[in-house]
C-alpha positions as CSV (number, residue, x, y, z in Angstrom):
1,M,135.3,6.9,-83.4
2,D,135.5,3.3,-84.6
3,I,133.5,0.9,-82.3
4,S,132.6,-2.6,-83.2
5,I,130.1,-4.8,-81.3
6,R,130.8,-8.6,-81.0
7,Q,129.9,-11.6,-78.9
8,E,131.7,-11.7,-75.6
9,K,134.5,-14.4,-75.4
10,G,136.0,-16.1,-72.4
11,A,139.1,-14.0,-72.9
12,D,136.9,-10.9,-72.3
13,Y,135.6,-11.9,-68.9
14,Q,138.3,-10.3,-66.7
15,A,138.2,-7.0,-68.6
16,V,134.4,-6.9,-68.6
17,E,134.4,-7.5,-64.8
18,E,137.0,-4.7,-64.3
19,V,134.8,-2.3,-66.3
20,I,131.8,-3.2,-64.1
21,K,133.9,-2.7,-60.9
22,R,134.9,0.8,-62.2
23,A,131.4,1.7,-63.2
24,F,130.0,1.1,-59.7
25,A,133.1,2.2,-57.7
26,D,131.6,5.6,-56.8
27,V,127.9,4.6,-56.6
28,A,126.7,5.1,-53.1
29,I,124.1,2.3,-53.2
30,S,126.4,-0.2,-54.7
31,D,127.7,-3.1,-52.5
32,K,130.6,-3.4,-55.0
33,T,129.6,-7.0,-56.0
34,E,127.9,-6.3,-59.4
35,H,130.8,-8.0,-61.2
36,Q,130.2,-11.2,-59.2
37,L,126.5,-11.1,-60.3
38,V,127.7,-11.1,-63.9
39,K,130.0,-13.9,-63.2
40,R,127.2,-16.0,-61.7
41,L,124.9,-15.2,-64.6
42,R,127.5,-16.6,-67.1
43,S,127.4,-19.9,-65.3
44,C,123.6,-20.1,-65.1
45,E,121.8,-22.7,-67.1
46,A,119.6,-20.0,-68.7
47,F,122.6,-17.9,-69.9
48,I,122.5,-17.2,-73.6
49,P,126.1,-16.5,-74.8
50,E,124.9,-15.0,-78.1
51,L,123.2,-12.2,-76.1
52,S,126.4,-11.3,-74.2
53,L,128.0,-8.6,-76.2
54,V,131.0,-6.3,-75.9
55,A,131.9,-3.0,-77.6
56,V,135.4,-2.8,-78.8
57,H,137.1,0.6,-79.5
58,E,140.4,0.3,-81.4
């Protein structure tokens, strides 16, 4: 399995948010807004883009 880790780019945001939605879709204690939290964190002054990573499987 070939997986690479890289810094998240703006073009990844929608796909990352979709993965988060799917990850919490069946979680009983979820309010289904986790993806919105991630979106807010990205716009926070303390956000460090270099620490926001994605795994890519090609």
